[in-house]
Each structure stands twice: as C-alpha cells, then as structure tokens.
C-alpha positions in Angstrom: -22.0 -19.5 15.0 -20.5 -16.1 14.6 -21.8 -15.9 11.1 -25.4 -16.7 12.2 -25.2 -14.1 14.9 -23.9 -11.5 12.5 -26.7 -12.3 10.0 -29.3 -11.9 12.8 -27.7 -8.6 13.9 -27.7 -7.4 10.3 -31.4 -8.2 9.9 -32.2 -6.4 13.2 -30.3 -3.4 11.8 -32.4 -3.4 8.6 -35.6 -3.5 10.7 -34.5 -0.3 12.5 -33.2 1.4 9.4 -36.6 1.0 7.7 -38.7 2.2 10.7 -40.8 5.3 10.2 -38.5 8.5 9.9 -39.2 11.3 12.4 -39.1 14.2 10.0 -39.3 13.6 6.2 -37.9 17.1 5.3 -34.6 16.3 7.1 -34.3 13.0 5.2 -34.9 14.7 1.9 -32.0 17.0 2.5 -29.8 14.2 3.6 -30.7 12.1 0.6 -29.7 14.9 -1.8 -26.4 15.2 0.1 -25.7 11.5 -0.1 -26.5 11.5 -3.9 -23.6 14.0 -4.2 -21.3 12.0 -2.0 -22.1 8.5 -3.3 -23.1 9.2 -6.9 -21.7 12.4 -8.3 -18.3 11.9 -6.8 -18.1 8.5 -8.6 -18.8 9.7 -12.1 -15.2 10.4 -13.0 -13.8 7.0 -12.0 -16.7 5.1 -13.6 -16.3 7.1 -16.8 -12.5 6.6 -17.1 -12.7 2.8 -16.3 -15.6 2.2 -18.6 -13.9 3.8 -21.7 -10.7 1.9 -21.3 -12.4 -1.4 -20.3 -14.7 -1.1 -23.3 -11.7 -0.6 -25.6 -9.8 -3.6 -24.1 -12.9 -5.9 -24.4 -13.4 -4.9 -28.1 -9.7 -5.3 -28.9 -9.4 -8.7 -27.3 -12.5 -9.9 -29.1 -11.2 -8.6 -32.4 -7.7 -9.9 -32.0 -9.0 -13.4 -31.1 -11.3 -13.8 -34.1 -9.1 -16.0 -36.3 -11.8 -17.7 -38.3 -12.7 -15.9 -41.6 -16.2 -17.4 -41.2 -17.0 -15.1 -38.3 -18.5 -11.8 -39.5 -16.8 -8.6 -38.3 -20.0 -7.4 -36.6 -19.3 -10.1 -34.0 -16.9 -7.7 -32.3 -19.7 -5.1 -31.6 -22.1 -7.8 -30.6 -19.9 -9.5 -28.0 -18.7 -6.1 -26.7 -22.3 -5.1 -26.2 -23.3 -8.3 -24.6 -20.3 -8.4 -22.2 -20.8 -4.8 -21.2 -24.5 -5.0 -20.5 -24.7 -8.4 -18.9 -21.6 -8.4 -16.7 -19.0 -5.7 -16.9 -21.1 -2.6 -16.2 -23.4 -3.9 -13.5 -21.1 -6.4 -11.8 -17.5 -5.1 -12.2 -18.5 -1.5 -11.7 -20.4 -2.5 -8.5 -17.3 -4.2 -7.2 -15.3 -1.1 -7.9 -18.0 1.0 -6.2 -17.9 -1.4 -3.2 -14.3 -0.4 -2.7 -14.8 3.3 -3.1 -18.3 3.9 -1.7 -18.4 1.0 0.8 -15.1 1.9 2.5 -16.2 5.5 2.7 -19.5 4.6 4.4 -17.9 2.2 6.8 -15.2 4.6 7.8 -17.7 7.5 8.2 -20.1 5.6 10.4 -17.3 3.8 12.2 -15.6 7.1 13.1 -18.9 8.4 14.4 -19.2 5.3 16.6 -15.8 5.4 18.2 -16.1 9.2 18.8 -19.5 8.6 20.5 -21.4 10.8 18.0 -23.9 7.9 17.5 -24.4 7.6 21.2 -25.1 11.4 21.3 -27.8 10.9 18.6 -29.4 8.1 20.6 -29.4 10.2 23.8 -31.2 13.0 21.9 -33.9 10.5 20.9 -32.8 10.2 17.2 -33.0 6.8 15.6 -29.4 6.8 14.5 -29.7 3.9 12.1 -32.5 5.5 10.2 -30.9 8.9 10.2 -27.5 7.7 9.1 -28.1 4.7 6.9 -31.6 5.2 5.2 -30.5 8.2 3.1 -27.4 6.4 1.9 -29.5 3.4 0.8 -32.0 5.6 -1.1 -29.3 7.6 -2.7 -27.3 4.5 -3.8 -30.3 2.6 -5.2 -31.6 5.7 -7.0 -28.3 7.0 -8.5 -26.0 4.0 -9.1 -28.2 2.6 -11.9 -27.6 5.9 -13.7 -23.9 5.4 -13.3 -24.2 1.9 -14.8 -26.2 3.2 -17.8 -23.5 5.8 -18.4 -20.9 3.0 -18.0 -22.6 0.9 -20.7 -22.6 3.8 -23.2 -19.0 4.7 -22.5 -17.8 1.1 -22.8 -19.4 0.8 -26.3 -17.8 4.2 -27.3 -14.4 3.1 -26.1 -14.7 -0.2 -28.0 -15.8 1.7 -31.1 -12.8 4.0 -31.2 -10.4 1.1 -30.3 -11.4 -1.2 -33.2 -12.4 1.3 -35.9 -9.2 3.3 -35.4 -6.9 0.3 -36.2 -9.1 -1.3 -38.8 -10.3 -4.4 -36.9 -13.9 -3.5 -38.0 -15.5 -0.7 -40.0 -17.9 1.9 -38.6 -20.9 0.1 -40.2 -19.8 -3.4 -38.9 -19.4 -2.3 -35.3 -22.6 -0.3 -35.2 -24.5 -3.3 -36.8 -23.0 -5.6 -34.1 -24.1 -3.4 -31.3 -27.7 -3.4 -32.7 -27.8 -7.1 -33.6 -30.0 -9.4 -31.6 -30.6 -6.6 -29.0 -33.0 -7.5 -26.2 -34.5 -4.9 -23.8 -34.7 -7.6 -21.1 -30.9 -7.7 -20.9 -30.9 -4.1 -19.8 -33.7 -4.7 -17.4 -31.7 -7.7 -15.9 -28.6 -5.5 -15.6 -30.5 -2.7 -13.8 -32.3 -5.1 -11.4 -28.8 -6.5 -10.5 -27.5 -3.0 -10.0 -30.2 -2.0 -7.6 -29.6 -5.1 -5.5 -25.9 -4.6 -5.5 -26.3 -0.9 -4.5 -28.4 -2.1 -1.5 -25.7 -4.6 -0.6 -22.9 -2.1 -0.8 -24.6 0.4 1.5 -26.2 -1.9 4.1 -23.2 -4.2 4.5 -20.8 -1.3 4.8 -23.1 0.5 7.2 -23.3 -2.7 9.3 -19.5 -3.0 9.7 -19.2 0.8 10.4 -22.1 0.9 12.9 -20.9 -2.0 15.0 -17.2 -0.9 15.1 -15.6 -1.3 18.5 -12.3 0.2 19.7 -10.4 3.1 18.2 -9.1 4.5 14.9 -7.3 1.3 14.0 -10.5 -0.7 14.3 -12.3 1.8 11.9 -9.7 0.8 9.3 -10.4 -2.9 9.9 -14.1 -2.3 9.6 -13.6 -0.6 6.3 -11.6 -3.5 5.0 -14.2 -6.0 6.2 -16.9 -4.0 4.6 -15.2 -4.0 1.2 -14.4 -7.7 1.4 -17.8 -8.9 2.5 -19.6 -6.5 0.1 -17.6 -8.0 -2.8 -18.3 -11.6 -1.8 -22.0 -11.0 -1.3 -22.2 -9.2 -4.7 -20.6 -12.1 -6.5 -22.8 -14.7 -4.7 -25.9 -12.6 -5.5 -24.8 -12.3 -9.2 -24.6 -16.1 -9.4 -28.1 -16.5 -7.9 -29.7 -13.7 -9.9 -28.2 -15.1 -13.1 -29.7 -18.5 -12.3 -33.1 -17.0 -11.5 -33.5 -14.5 -14.3 -31.4 -15.7 -17.3 -31.3 -19.5 -17.1 
C-alpha cells in the first residue's frame, strides 16, 4: 500500500515539476548552473572508470579466447559491443545515480528540513519547478555526452591494454571495432541514457523533497534515493532491452 501511495505522490510531483515556469530567464541560468554541477563535475570520474573498465573488458575477452578458430578481431568486436550496449549507458548510469543522485537528494532534503522550501512556497514560487526542472533538463541534456565520451575512452583503454601485451595487433583491434557496426546500437544506448538520466534526477528529487525530520533523515533520504534509482534503472534496462532489441 505504501508503494502505491509513493507512486501516486511521485506522479503528482512530476505534474507540478512540469507546470509552466514563471520566468524562463531564471530557469535558463539555473539550467546552466546544473549542467556544471551534474555534468561537468562528473567528467573526471566517468573518464577514469571508462579507461580502466575498457582495458579490463578487452583483457578478459582476449585471455579467454582459447580456440585458434576465433579471429583476433573478436576482441575489438566484443569490447565495442559490450561497451556500447551495456557498460557505458547502464553501468555509468548506476555510478552517476550514486554520485549525482545522492547529491540531489541531500541538497533538496537539506532545503526541506531547514524550511527553505517552505520559504519559497510562501513567496509564491513553485518550489518543485524551480528546484527540480533545471536538474532534469541538465541531466537529460548532458549525461548522453558523458556516455558518448565513456564509449570512446573504453575503446581506447581496451586498445592500449591488448595491443601493448600482444593479444591483438593494431589492425586486428581496429577491424574488430569497425566490424558489423550498427548505428542503431548507439541510438539504443542514447535512448536508454536519457531515460536513466530522468530516473536519476526525479527519483532523487522525490526522496529529497519529501524528507521529514532532521540532518540524520537527510542522510537516509540520500541512501534511499541511490538504492531506488539503481533498482528502477535496472528494471528499465530490462524492459527497454525487451522492447527495442528483442
């Protein structure tokens, strides 16, 4: 029963978030600020993780290819497919749910327990639109760029890992990356990314906005935001894969 009530409150929150903004100029400024907070500050962690995970994926594929019948370009092919279809859009979104989601929930939760949100409402400001709408736009706009960067860095990490120790030559790895390439795979990954970005921001904002109590409860809301964002991302990944790829 609590879950049904929470879903209903989440939907009502979305209705208020997407109501008509009072002053578009204010929202433009806030969206630019949120791109810096949500997107630009995540570039370093996405880059570091992508390079090393790409290297690990390529090394594992190369070290498990025991059959001499398998061509060496398979390493590049599997690394590319794994990176584009799952690692960059899904695993990176889970990581961003931890970093960005906890930040959103704690920021809005702190504003709630310190009565700053009540002050906005008293001044006649739609607090949900003012606080949450810019975060959604910034995340849905910028996180796909992070994922594209992640795809490229994964492939580069895999290249240096396998070529440097001789598991595959330069030509074989590059041929594998290009082999059987489908643009629809990238489209599928970016569609997933936009949906995951929406989930990260709205679910985290929900737990932060409806925080009750004090500072300790803000921490609990941040934890719940990360847990539920991750669960919903994985469920959505399963459904989207069924709908788009199968």
